[in-house]
C-alpha positions, 0 to 999 in steps of 0.5 A: 500500500502506498504511504501506509501511514497516511492511509492509516491516519485517514482510516482512523479519521473515518475516510471511506477511501482509506478504508476502501484501500485497506479492504481492497489490499487485504480482502482477497488474501483474508477470504482465501485464508478462510476458504482454504481453512473451510470456514463456514461462510468465509465472507461472513467471517471476513466481514466480522473480522473487518468490523473488529478491525474498524472497532479496534483500529485506534489500539493498533500501532506499528508499520504496514507489516505489523498491520497485516499480521494484526489483521490476520491474527484477528481473522484467525481468531474469528475463524476459531470463533466461527468454528466453535459457534458452528459446532453448537448449532447444525449447519443450514441446509445447502441451497441449490445454486448453479454457477454461471457458465464460464468462458474457456471450458478447458481453462475452467476445468484446469483451474477447478482441478488445480483448486481441488488439488490444493483444497485436498492437500490442505484438507489432509493437513492437521489444523495447526499445520494448515494454519501455519502454512496459510498464515505464512503464504496468504498472510505473509506473516513471519514465524514470530507473528504466527507464534503470537497469533496462534499463542505458540512458541516460535520453535513450535511454529517452525516445527509445524511449518516443517512438518506441513511442508514435508507432508504436502511435498510427499502428497504432491510428489508424482 
């Protein structure tokens, strides 16, 4: 984000354009993280996380990297909250929704297969390994930032990352 400090200051002042820039820069990775974790209603969870970000922005201090880590820490915690809430109530019946036809059928099929492969690989990982890998890749977080977000020691996060990468490597090998 260009000139993060001024965007942050404008967001704190309530300027819509600043909030739009923040949302646009983070919404894709946040929703991707939630979808990869199989979050119930990822857009809703992302919305709750962004509401908390708006409410708590005055408590934040740091640079752009710190902000991104702070955001993904909030997102991770909202994901855990959503899972706990879902376990207490049955999921709603699925709607029969049809996706509109795409443009290039071959490219759509390849994209779908690639996405299915990634989702399957992530689904085979234990939740902590999946979280670490997704926070590293989608959240662009350091080991120390992930450790704080997950309430773990940095050494434990490194071990989870190493085991997760090893497991994905074995599963992905031809």
